[in-house]
N, C-alpha and C positions, 0 to 999 in steps of 0.2 A: 522546502518552502523558504521564503525569504526570511531574513533575520528579524526577530521580533514578532513573527506571526505564529500564533499558537496552532499546532497541527490539528488539534481536536475540534476546531471550529473554523468556518470559512472566514476569510478576511472581510472586514466591513468595507462597503463601498467599492468592492472589487467586482468587475464585470465577469470575472471567471467563476465566481462563486455563486451558487444558487441562493436566491433570496426567499425569505420566509413569506408565506401568504397569510396576511392577517384576516381574521374573520372567516376562516375556512369552515365549511359545513362539517357537522359531526361525522357524516358518513365518509369523509375522506381520510379518516384516521382509524387504524386498526392496531390493537395491542398484539404484538408478536415478540418472539424472542429475537435477540440480536443476531442469531444465525439465520434469520429469515423464516423460521418455522413458527406455526401457530401452537406447536406442542413443545414442551421443554424436552431437552435431550435426556437420555437415560442417565441415572447417577453414575454409572460406570464410565461414561464419556467424560464426566467432570474430573474423575480421578486421573485421567490421562492427559488433562489439559494443564500446561504450566500456567502459573499465575491465575488459578481458576477463579479467584474472587473478582478479578477485573476482566476476565476473558469473555468475549462475546459468546452467548449460548449458555452461560451459567444458569442452572436450573432455577435459582431464586431471583433472577433478574428479568423483568419484562419492561419494554419501553413502547410507547406509541409511535408507529411508523406511518408517515403519510403515504397513502396509496397514490402513487404517481410514477411517471416514467423515471427510471434511475438517472441521476446526474452522473457525469463522466469525470473520473480522475485518471491520472497517468502515473504509472509506477516504473521504477528502474529495478530490474533484477540484476544485481551487480555480481560479476563473476571474475575470478582470477584468470590469468592468461592460459592456464592449463584447463580451464573450464571444469575444475573438480572441487571448487570451493565457492560458497555463497557468502556475500557480505551482508550482515544484518546490522541494523542500528536500533537504538532504543527510542521509543516515543517520548517526547517531552512531557506529555500529559500523565502517562501511567508508568513509564519505564519499561513497558513490555517490548519484545523484539518485533520489529517491523522492517519493511523495505522502504527506501525513499519514494515518496509519492506526493502528488499535489494536483491542483486544478490546472486545466490546460491554459497555456500562456499564448496570448495573441501574437506575439512576435516570434514564436517557435512553432514548428510542426509538433505532432504528438511525440515522435521519437526525440526531437530536440528538447521538448519539455522534460522527458524522462532523464535525459543527460543533464539538463540544468538542475533538476531536483537532486540528482546524485551528487552534483557539485555542491549545492547549497547545504544539503543535509549531511553529507559524508566526506566532502573534500575530494571527490573522485574526478580524476582526469582520465579519459579513455575514449572508447569507440562505442557508439550505439548502433544496434541493428535496426534497419528500417522495417523489418517484418515483425508484426505483432506476435508475441509468443502465446498469448492467451488472455483470459479475463477472469476476474473473480468479483464477488459481490459482498457487501457488508452494509450495515445500517450506521449512519453517522449521526451522533447525538448533537443537537443544537441547543442554544441558550434557552429556547422557549420550551424545553423539557419534552420535545418530541424528536424523532429521528427521521432522516431522509434516506431513501435507498441510493446506494452508490454502486456503479459498475466501474471497476478499475481495469484499464487496458495496460498490459504489461509488455515492456520491451527489454531486451537483453543489453546490458552495458558491460563491455570487457574493460576491466580496470587496468590502466597502464601505470598510474601513480596515485598514491593517497597523500594529499597535501595536509600539512599540520595546521595551516591557517585557511579557514573557509568561513562562510557566513554564520553557520551554526556550530562552530567549534566550541567545545566546552559545555555544550548543552545536551549532547548525546554521547553514548558509548558506541563503539564500533567493534565488531569481531567477525572473523572468518570462521565458517562452519562447513563441514561436509554436508551435502544435500540431505542425507539421512539424519544428521544432527539438527539441521536448521528447520526441517519440516515440522517436527513436533513443537517447536518454540513459537511458531506464528499461530494466531488465533483463527484466521480465516481458512475454512476448509478448501476453498478453491485455490488459494495461494499455496497451501500445503501440497495439494495435488500437483500443481505446476512445478514446485521445487523438486518433488520426488520424480518428476518426469525428465529432469535435466539430463541424466545419462543417455536416455533415448534421444533427446533433442541433439545432444552432442554427436551421437552416432549418425544421426540423419543429416548432419551438416547445417542445421538451422541456426546454430549459434556462431557460425563462422562469419565474421564481418566481411562485407563486400566492399568494392572500391567506392561505391556510392554512399557507404555508411559515414555518419558524421563523427568528427573527432573534436574533443575539447582538449586544448593544450594549455 
């Protein structure tokens, strides 16, 4: 996301971000857990979740989520050139491990948005695949004390270089992980599954950039 924009809330007056609906009827709000379930996860699941106190799905946390069609965000799953390491970054709001993501940008395609987010949030220069790898869902908390459902569309970015100067430098930590190390660190179940599927995706050739794939230099 652009410098100065808090990751945990949509930018004000930005056409890319969903707008809150004032005066919504009571029946458009449901209390659910942040993992999308109406039931809390088993206590054992909490013990396996890093940063459990702030992770979506914690048993003692519930939030109202508006019943509506999910809004779309775009994420970059950043990989090294050998395709055996995943780059994770920390969230500015909570410090937990996440992948670069944000709202679609009018001047970019969805893959182009993923590459731009990787640059702004992690200083990535590289190649983005034009084929969507998969999707995951989460509930995004808003200032009005309710959440909106989000569907995140994920694109692979092969990292050529990591620049030390980029829009959000100094605001996040970056670290490379093996897929089996990265998966337990992220809170969203769908993202964990996607990360764990990386070896299969590499074998199938879906992570190999094509000539039409976009580069950022």
